[in-house]
N, C-alpha and C positions, 0 to 999 in steps of 0.2 A: 566384305570390306577387309582389305589387307592392312594390318596394323604392324608396324615395326617399332623398334626402340627409338628410332629417329623421330617418330611421330609423337612421342611422349616427352614432355619437357622434364628431364631428370638429370640430376648430377650424380646420382648413385642408384643402383638397382635395389628396390625394396620389395617387400611382399605385396604392398599395395600396387606397385607398378606391374608386378607379375599378374596380379588379378586383372588389371586393366588390359594387359596384353591378351590374356585368355578370353576375356569378354569380347575383344575385337577379333581375335583369330578364330575362336571356336563357336562364338555366338552363345556362350553360356551366360546366365545372369550373374550378377556380382556375388550373390550368396553362394551359388554353386562353385564359382571360380575361387572364392575365398576358402571354401571347404576343401577344394582340391589342393590348393597351395599349402594350407595348414596340414592336410593329411600327408603330403609329400615330405614336408620338413619334420613332421612327427615320426614318420617311419624311418627317415634317415637318422634322426637323433636317437631313436630307440636302438637301432642297429649299432650305432657307434658306441653308445653307453654299454651295450652288451659285449663290446670288444670286437665286433665284426667289421670287415672291410665293406665299404659302400663303393661300388663301381658304377659310374655313369658312362656307358660305352661310348668311345670316341671323344669324350669330354675330359673326364678326370676320375681319379680314385681317391677316396678319403680313407685314412687308416688311423687307428688309435695306437699310440706308442707310449710305453711307460718309460719315464725318465727316472733314473735313480738319484738319490740325494748326492750332493757334491759340495765341495768347499767353494766359497765365493768370497767376495770382498765388498764392503760398503764403499761405494765410490766417493761419498762425501767425507767419511772419517778414515777410510783405509782399514777399518777393523775387519778381521776375519769373521765370516758368518757362514752358517750351514744353510744351503739352499735345499729345501725339502723335495723329496721325490713327488712326481705328479704324472698324470696322464694327459697327453696332448693329442690333438688331431693334426695329422699331416695331410697335405694336398699334393697330389702328383698329377700334372697335366697329361692328358691322353695324346696319342699321336696326331689326331686331326687338329686338336687345339694347338699343339706345338707347331704344326705345319702352318696353320693360319697366322700364328704369332710371327713366325719367321718370314712369311711372305709379305707381312706388313712392314718389315724393317726396311728402311731406305738407306 
């Protein structure tokens, strides 16, 4: 049975949708599929928390970037505030994803 995203009534891609796709494409049962999806995201999260880059070849790269504190302004009151430093995850599309996105532009 060939299952695609179009076969599933979704408005957004969720872990549950990914589990359904794996059940349909690979023939795994739901428990195995859920464990696979959870393991994938757990590994990805652990690597990012450790400050490592996660590359999904031909799709994208996720990197952790440290932002320093900076001056800001409260938009409601106009008062100056200090925006604290933090770590953020950045997403960079890979070449094949970029090509697919550009080919769909009309």
